[in-house]
Every structure is written in structure tokens, then in C-alpha cells.
C-alpha positions in Angstrom: -16.3 -3.2 -19.5 -13.0 -5.2 -19.6 -11.0 -2.1 -18.5 -13.3 -1.5 -15.6 -13.0 -5.1 -14.4 -9.2 -4.9 -14.7 -9.1 -1.7 -12.6 -11.3 -3.2 -10.0 -8.9 -6.2 -9.7 -6.0 -3.8 -9.4 -7.8 -1.8 -6.6 -8.4 -5.1 -4.8 -4.8 -6.1 -5.2 -3.6 -2.7 -4.0 -5.8 -3.0 -0.9 -4.5 -6.4 -0.1 -0.9 -5.4 -0.6 -1.3 -2.3 1.5 -1.9 -4.2 4.7 1.6 -5.8 4.9 3.2 -2.5 3.9 1.4 -0.8 6.7 2.6 -3.4 9.2 6.2 -3.1 7.9 5.9 0.7 8.1 4.8 0.5 11.7 7.6 -2.0 12.7 10.2 0.0 10.8 9.6 3.0 13.1 10.2 0.8 16.2 8.0 3.0 18.4 7.6 1.6 22.0 5.1 2.7 24.6 6.2 4.5 27.7 4.6 2.0 30.0 3.6 -1.7 29.7 0.0 -0.8 28.7 -0.7 1.6 25.9 -2.6 4.8 26.7 -5.5 5.9 24.6 -3.4 8.6 22.9 -0.8 6.0 22.0 -3.4 3.6 20.6 -4.8 6.4 18.4 -1.3 7.3 17.3 -0.5 3.7 16.4 -3.7 3.4 14.4 -3.0 6.6 12.6 0.5 5.3 11.7 -1.1 2.0 10.4 -3.5 4.0 8.2 -0.7 6.2 6.9 1.3 3.0 6.0 -1.7 1.5 4.3 -2.2 4.7 2.2 1.5 4.6 1.3 1.2 1.0 0.3 -1.9 1.6 -1.8 -0.2 4.5 -3.6 3.0 2.6 -4.2 1.1 -0.4 -5.6 -0.6 1.9 -8.1 2.7 3.7 -9.0 4.3 0.3 -9.7 1.2 -0.6 -11.9 1.7 2.6 -13.9 5.4 1.9 -14.3 4.8 -1.6 -15.5 2.1 -0.4 -17.9 4.4 2.2 -19.3 7.2 -0.3 -19.8 5.0 -2.8 -21.5 3.4 -0.1 -23.6 6.4 1.9 -24.8 9.5 -0.3 -24.4 8.3 -3.9 -25.0 6.7 -3.9 -28.4 4.5 -6.7 -29.7 5.5 -8.2 -33.1 1.9 -9.0 -34.0 
């Protein structure tokens, strides 16, 4: 039960951290609309890029979690 609770907390943390990563992903591309007002196609494209950035942020958070787990499990040894 403790493992399930820990994983749920990590999923929540990954979801929270994916929002800023998605925003940074969109701003890094520096895409600008052709006119002052976005067309429907550009709005959909912008939302798709935001979702792609969110997915990338979620995956990267979990990759970092696995790396930290591996380091703590195999390199840092407890002397207990």
C-alpha cells in the first residue's frame, strides 16, 4: 500500500511539473501567428504543441525519478 501511495504522489508531481515544461517548450519554439488574431488552425496547432510539451515534461519527470532511484539504490549504500 505504501508503494502505491508513493507512485500516486509521483504521478501528481509529474503532472504538476509538466505544465511549466509545456509552457517553456512552447516559448522556446517562438512561433508567431501570421496575423494579429490566431486562426482556428493556429489555435489547434498551439494546443497540440502545449500537449506535446506536457507529455515530454511528464516523461522527463519520470525518467529523473528512475535515475534518482537507481543512484540511491546502487551507488549510495545504507550502513544500517
